[in-house]
N, C-alpha and C positions, 0 to 999 in steps of 0.2 A: 065588505067583501070576501068570497072566498079566502082563506090563508092559501090553499094549493094552488090558484090561478094567479095571490098574488107574487108568492114563489115564483115561479114559472113566466113571471112578468119581471120580474128584477132578474134573473137569473140570463134571460134572453137580452137583456139591454148591459147586460155586462159580458157576454161574450157574445156578441154582435160584431160581426167583421168588422175591422179597420179596414181605412181604408190604406194602400199601401203607399210611404214615404218615399217619395219620390223616385220611384221603380223604373227604371231605364225600359225605351224598348228597345230591342235589339236591332229592328229594321229603320230606328232615327240617325243611326251615327256610319254609316258606313264608309268604307277608308277612301279616300282624293287623295292623295299626296303623300309619302314617306323621302324621307330628306336622311343624309347621312351627311356626318361633321366629324370626320378623324379628324385629329388632334396633337401637338405634340409637347410636352411639357420642354420649357427654354433651355433646363441646366441639365437634369437627368435624361431626358431623351423618350422620358417613357409615354406611352402612345395610349391611346383607346380610342373610342369613337361613339357618339351620341346620334339614336335615331329619333328625330321629331315627325310623328307621327298624325294628319291632320283628318278630321271627320268632315262631311257634308253639311253636318251639324253646325258646324263653328269648331268644336273642341280639338284643342291640339294635346298629344300625350307625349312624354319625354321619357326613352330609354339607353342603354351602354350596354358594349361587351368590350372586349378587349380591342381586337381590329376586326375590320369588315372588308371581304374582300369583292371586289368586282361583280365578277360571279353571282357571288351567293347575295349579293345586295340586287341583282334581278332578278335574279329566281324568288326572293323573297317578294320582292314589290310585284309580279308576271302573278303570286298566288292570293296574296293580300289587298290589292287595289279593289275594291268595287264590293268585299266583303265588310259583315258586321263589325266594328272594333272589339264588341262584348264578349266576343266567341275566341276568347285568351285559352277556352280549355283546348282549343279544336289545334293549339301550335303545335307542329311538328318539333319536336324533342331533340331530334336528331341533326338539327340545324345549328350550325356554329353561332348563329342571330339569336335561336330560339330566346334567350333571356333577354335579350336586349327590349326583341319585340312582347314579351309578356309584361316587362316595366310600363311600356311605352299605352299600351292597351288595357291595363288595370289604372294608370293613370289617368285615362276617358272615362276609366269607368265607375271611377271615385267621384270624378268633375257631373256626370251624369246622372249619379246620386245625391250630388251637393255636400258630400261628406269626405272626410280623411280618409285615406285609402286603408288605414287598419279596422277603420267601423266597418267597410265593406266586409274585411274579413275577418272577424268578430271580435275585434280588441274593443277596446286596449285590456292590454294586459301587465301596462306601465305606463307612465305618463313621462320619464325621462332614461335613457336608455346609456349604459355604460358602456366606457369607450376606450381603449388601449392602441398605441402607435407606433411605428419603426422609429422614430426618432424622439431625444429625450425634450418633451414639452412640458413647462410646468401644469401646464391644464389640463392635461391626462394625469390620470391617478395609477395609471397600467403604463407599460414600457414592453415591446420585443426587444428581445435579443437573439440576434446570428449567429448560432454557432463559429468559430474559423471554419474554415474550408478545409479540410484535410488534404495532406499532402500526398498520403498514401494511405491505401486499408491499414487497417490492424493498429488504429495509435494507440500509446503506453498512459502513462503516469503523466508525460508533462501535459498532453493535449488536456485531460482533467485539468489539470493547473492552471489553464489557459483560460477554459469557464468559467472557472470559479473566481478566476481577478477579474472577468468580465461581470459575473454577480452582484462582489463585492464592493464596486464601483457604485452600486445604487444606492436612497439614501433608504436605512433601515422601515420606514413608510410605504413605498415603494411596489406595488405588485409586480409580476412583472412574468412574460411569455417566454418561453426558450423555444427556439427554432434552429432545426438541423437542416430544412428543406429534401428533408430525406438520402440527405449525403454520405450517410454512417452506414458503416456496418453493423448487424445485430446485435452483436457482440462491443463497439465502441459505443453506441446508445443505448446498451443498458451501464457500463460502466459512469458514463456521462449525468445516465437519468439519477444513478448511486451518487453520486460526486457533486450531486444541486437538491437533493433532497430536504437534507437541512435547510436549504434556504424559503424551499417550502411555493415554488412557482405557481403559477396557474395553473401551468401544462407544459409537457415538452411538446412542441409541435414538427409532426413529421420526423420524428427519428431516425427513418429508415423507410425504404417504397416500402408501399402495401401489397405488393404481389403472389409474398410468400407466406401465408398466414403462421405460419409455424416461428418464423422467424421473428413476426412481432409478440406472437407469445411468450419467446425469451425475452424481451424489452420488462413484459410484461407482470411475467411470473418474480424477476429479481429486481422491479423495484417498486415501494410506492408513489411515486412518481404520474402526476396525473398523467396521461398519452393521448393525444390530437391527431386527428386524422380527415383528411377529404379537398384540400384546396387543392389538387389535381386529378379528385376521381371526377369519372364521369359516368360511372354505372352505377343504380341505385343497388345492385343486385352486393357491390362491393360491402359500401353502406352495412346492410342490411346481414353480412357474413361478418364483419368486424362487430356490429353489436351482437347476433347469437353470436358467440364466441367468447363476447366480454373483453372487450382488445380493446375499448377505446372506452373514455371517460368524455372527451369531447369530440362534437362532430362540424367537422370546417368544409359543407358544400360552401362552391363559391359562386356569388350570384348572379354575376355577369354570364355565366354559362345555364343556370338550373334558371335564374331567372328567380322572382319570388311566390310563382306559384312552385316551382321545383323543390325550391328549399323550405316552404311550407313543408309539403309532403315527406321529406330527410324530419324534420321535423319534431313529424308525428309519429313517423316509424323511432326515430332514438326516444321521444317521450315514454315508449311501452316499454322501453328496458332501463328508465329512472336515467338519464343521456339527456347533457346539456347539447346547446348548439350556439356555435360562436363562427358566425359567416365568415367568409373570406372573401376577399379579393382585392387586387391590387390598379381598380382605374380609376374615375375622377369620382367628383360631388355628386352625379344622379346615381349613380350604386351606394353612394351611401347614403343619401334620401330613399332608393330604396330599401335600404338593411334597417333602415331605423323604420318606417313600415312595419317590414318581418315580423321584427324586435316588438313591437307595441302588440301583434297579434298572434302572439304561441306563447303558453305557457312556460316553457323550457329555455327563453333565449338564457346567455350567461353572460356574454360581451361583445362589443360589435369593433372591430378590425377597420382603423382607417387606413390609407396610405398615405400619409401626409407626408411630405418629401423635404430634406432638409433645408434647400437653399428657398430664402423667401420668396426668390421671382417667381418659382417653381409652385407653393403655396399663395402666389399674389394671383399669379393664373386662375385657380381651380374658386379662388372669393370672388374672381371678375364673374367668371360662369359662370354660377349660381351664388345668389350674392343671399345675404340674410343669414351669415355665419351657420349656415347648415354641418360644419366641419369642426364647427367652433368650442369645446365643450365647456362645459362652467361648473365649478369644482367635480371634474372628470363624466361629468355623465350631458352625452347630446339632447338638445329637445325636442321632442318628438311635434313635428308642422301641424298647424292646425288647420290648413287651409285645404280643400279639396283633391282627389286624386292624391298626388305627391307632396303636394302643398309646396311647391318651388315655382319658382319664377327662372329662365335661363336665358343668361344675355346671350343672342345670335351674335351682335355684332364681337363678344369675346372669343366666340366663336371660331370667325372668322381670323382675328386674329392671328390665334393660336394655331389657326389650321394646319396639317400636318402636309409637305410638300406628296 
């Protein structure tokens, strides 16, 4: 056989089009039902809402947001009933329920592809996800510490001593995130950041409001403590301004607001500036599952916040809603689900039991 013809035959076989593996058909998954489940933790009183989306093809996706107002729910149902569940990119990001819908539709997409969601999104970039929580639990290798809420503006040395005393209570091998929730003035925030430098926090979270970039610059210029912003930011342009000016070391988009898709876009933006992402949320276990898949799909992930409450009754509720230990780390790391979509099973009887009045 002619060597040239033989080579062409080998190349034609090697580069022949391969059948797409479990590629979903957008027309096969029209949404037929959307139902909301508002719940309330029995002791903390923390409220959040779950979204269940069902398709005519029999798939069910789950999402979560902070709270769902009845008017907003009806508007979302009117817009999406009958549309293809695979059209997650068409979600109106201005809706306060956009994050929950994004999670639910991506959950359905993963199930339609018969693969974990992080694979649909381009992962895995990791097989376990480091996590921290605000309650002092031994299974986490890092903890969040809240600074005392200041009684007035312009705190002095006594306030810095209070913060240092909180930090000194931690074991030497325990990492921590110091959080101010935007309470402090730039001057106080800079002083506190300097006071904890030697303790090497993972970062100082929300030391002051981000409404004035020059104020943030004061803190950044006076300390080597890493700074984190984002839990209350709802505009991508604010993240871009912080990154462009070199004022943020950790970006913290709220996944219940941005959804998985929006948080990934922020992660891509941050990666260009060599900045890591540590998504925030104050909700329930469905949001935690979504955040795990986000973490497994982006290269610049750092650590995931898990808002576990202090009271065992509240933690029991969360474990009942999504069984399987999705929020239970091993040696400080959460396991990445292996099932299709979000890879979780939601216990609807638990949702009814803890339903908010």
